[in-house]
C-alpha positions as CSV (number, residue, x, y, z in Angstrom):
1,M,-14.1,77.4,-44.0
2,D,-16.2,74.6,-45.8
3,N,-15.0,71.7,-43.6
4,Y,-15.7,74.3,-40.5
5,A,-19.3,75.2,-41.9
6,E,-20.0,71.2,-42.7
7,N,-18.9,70.1,-39.1
8,F,-20.9,72.8,-37.6
9,K,-23.9,71.6,-39.6
10,D,-23.2,68.2,-38.7
11,L,-23.1,69.1,-34.8
12,I,-26.6,70.3,-35.4
13,V,-28.1,67.7,-36.6
14,V,-26.6,65.3,-34.4
15,E,-27.8,67.5,-31.3
16,V,-31.5,67.8,-32.7
17,K,-31.8,64.0,-33.6
18,R,-30.5,63.3,-30.0
19,R,-33.3,65.7,-28.2
20,I,-36.4,64.7,-30.4
21,I,-35.5,60.9,-31.9
22,K,-33.6,59.5,-29.2
23,E,-34.8,61.6,-26.0
24,S,-38.3,62.8,-26.5
25,V,-39.6,60.2,-28.5
26,P,-38.7,57.3,-26.4
27,R,-40.2,59.7,-23.1
28,I,-43.8,59.9,-25.4
29,K,-43.7,56.3,-26.0
30,K,-43.2,55.6,-22.4
31,C,-45.6,58.0,-21.3
32,L,-48.3,56.5,-23.6
33,S,-47.7,52.8,-22.5
34,K,-48.6,54.1,-18.6
35,L,-52.1,55.5,-19.6
36,S,-55.4,53.8,-20.9
37,Q,-56.9,54.8,-24.3
38,E,-59.6,57.1,-21.9
39,E,-56.1,58.4,-20.4
40,I,-54.8,59.5,-23.6
41,W,-57.9,61.3,-24.4
42,R,-59.0,63.2,-21.2
43,R,-59.1,66.5,-21.4
44,P,-58.6,67.9,-17.9
45,N,-60.3,70.7,-18.4
46,K,-62.0,73.2,-21.6
47,E,-58.9,74.6,-21.8
48,T,-56.5,71.9,-22.1
49,V,-56.0,69.3,-24.9
50,S,-55.2,65.6,-24.2
51,V,-52.3,64.0,-24.4
52,G,-53.1,62.5,-27.7
53,N,-54.1,66.0,-28.5
54,L,-50.3,66.7,-27.6
55,V,-49.2,63.9,-30.1
56,L,-51.0,64.6,-32.8
57,H,-49.6,68.1,-32.8
58,L,-46.1,67.8,-32.1
59,C,-46.4,65.0,-35.4
60,G,-48.0,68.0,-37.3
61,N,-45.5,70.7,-36.1
62,V,-42.7,68.4,-36.8
63,S,-43.9,68.0,-40.2
64,Q,-44.5,71.5,-41.3
65,W,-41.4,72.6,-40.0
66,V,-38.7,69.9,-41.0
67,L,-40.4,68.1,-43.7
68,S,-41.9,70.8,-45.6
69,G,-40.0,74.0,-43.9
70,L,-36.4,72.2,-44.5
71,G,-37.7,69.0,-47.0
72,N,-39.8,71.3,-49.6
73,V,-42.5,68.5,-49.6
74,P,-46.0,70.1,-49.8
75,D,-47.7,71.4,-46.3
76,T,-50.8,69.8,-46.0
77,R,-50.9,70.3,-42.3
78,E,-54.2,70.7,-40.8
79,R,-53.4,72.3,-37.3
80,D,-57.1,72.6,-36.1
81,R,-57.4,68.9,-36.6
82,E,-54.9,67.9,-34.2
83,F,-56.8,69.6,-31.6
84,S,-60.1,68.5,-32.4
85,E,-59.8,64.5,-32.4
86,T,-61.1,63.1,-29.1
87,E,-60.8,59.6,-28.9
88,G,-60.2,56.8,-31.0
89,I,-56.5,56.6,-31.9
90,S,-54.7,54.0,-29.7
91,A,-51.1,54.6,-28.6
92,D,-49.8,52.0,-30.7
93,K,-50.8,53.8,-33.8
94,L,-50.2,57.5,-32.2
95,M,-46.5,55.6,-31.8
96,E,-46.2,54.2,-35.2
97,D,-47.2,57.5,-37.1
98,M,-44.4,59.3,-34.9
99,E,-42.0,56.7,-35.2
100,G,-42.6,56.5,-39.2
101,L,-42.9,60.4,-39.1
102,M,-39.1,60.6,-37.3
103,Q,-37.8,58.3,-40.1
104,K,-38.7,60.8,-42.5
105,V,-37.4,64.0,-40.4
106,S,-34.2,62.2,-40.2
107,D,-34.1,62.0,-43.7
108,V,-34.6,65.5,-44.3
109,L,-32.2,66.4,-41.4
110,D,-29.2,64.0,-43.3
111,S,-30.0,65.8,-46.4
112,L,-29.2,69.3,-45.2
113,S,-26.3,71.3,-46.1
114,P,-24.3,74.1,-44.4
115,A,-26.2,76.9,-46.4
116,D,-29.6,75.4,-45.6
117,L,-28.8,75.9,-42.1
118,L,-28.7,79.8,-42.9
119,E,-31.4,80.0,-45.7
120,V,-34.5,82.3,-45.0
121,R,-37.7,80.1,-45.3
122,R,-41.4,80.8,-45.0
123,V,-43.1,78.0,-42.8
124,Q,-46.4,78.7,-40.5
125,G,-46.4,82.1,-42.1
126,F,-42.7,83.3,-40.3
127,E,-39.8,83.5,-42.1
128,E,-37.0,81.8,-40.4
129,T,-33.6,80.3,-41.0
130,G,-32.8,76.6,-41.1
131,V,-31.3,77.1,-37.8
132,A,-34.0,78.5,-36.1
133,I,-36.0,76.1,-38.0
134,L,-34.6,73.5,-35.8
135,M,-34.3,75.5,-32.9
136,H,-37.8,76.0,-32.7
137,V,-39.1,72.4,-33.5
138,T,-36.6,71.2,-30.7
139,E,-37.6,73.3,-28.4
140,H,-41.3,72.7,-28.9
141,F,-41.0,68.9,-28.9
142,S,-39.2,69.1,-25.7
143,Y,-41.9,71.5,-24.0
144,H,-45.0,69.4,-25.1
145,T,-42.6,66.1,-24.0
146,G,-42.4,67.9,-20.6
147,Q,-46.3,68.5,-20.7
148,I,-46.9,65.1,-21.2
149,T,-44.4,63.6,-18.6
150,Y,-46.1,66.3,-16.1
151,Y,-49.6,64.7,-16.8
152,V,-48.6,61.1,-16.2
153,K,-46.6,61.8,-13.2
154,T,-49.3,63.6,-11.6
155,N,-52.5,61.3,-12.4
156,K,-50.1,58.3,-12.1
157,N,-48.0,59.3,-9.1
158,I,-45.5,57.7,-10.6
159,D,-41.2,58.4,-11.4
160,M,-40.9,58.5,-15.1
161,N,-37.2,57.3,-14.1
162,Y,-35.6,58.9,-17.3
163,Y,-32.3,58.9,-15.8
164,G,-32.4,55.8,-14.0
165,G,-28.8,54.3,-13.2
166,I,-27.2,58.1,-14.0
167,D,-25.9,59.8,-11.0
168,L,-27.4,63.3,-11.9
169,N,-25.3,65.0,-8.8
170,K,-22.1,64.4,-10.5
171,K,-19.7,67.3,-11.0
């Protein structure tokens, strides 16, 4: 049973890393490379935040949920600041910060035990298991990566070619 639990934990960690670090982060980087500084911080309307805000929000969320929630570091997130920024942070700085954060996330994920996946923890006012935390962060990251991609595709009229060279019609 212990070997099964360890294998299950390893499988979850590998998939979370794949979906966030190996897929979403490069997609965000590719999107940012297509946008000017002005476009990164453009808010389409008063109810919509900018791509830059979404990147800051993703960093805040994963920091709070993974580093604090699972890694037991102090929660210093200031969520409202993620949405109040209106300019000034370059694409390079956004990505540098995100990539540095992803190294810390990877370290926390590598340190998890099977018991950590079952332990209930309080994050952002919610009581969540380690598995629920990882599912939340993965789907949240993917959701906002999709929003960023949609913004770029809509405003630049380009195919992001995430699956270039792969036959997606294969059975």
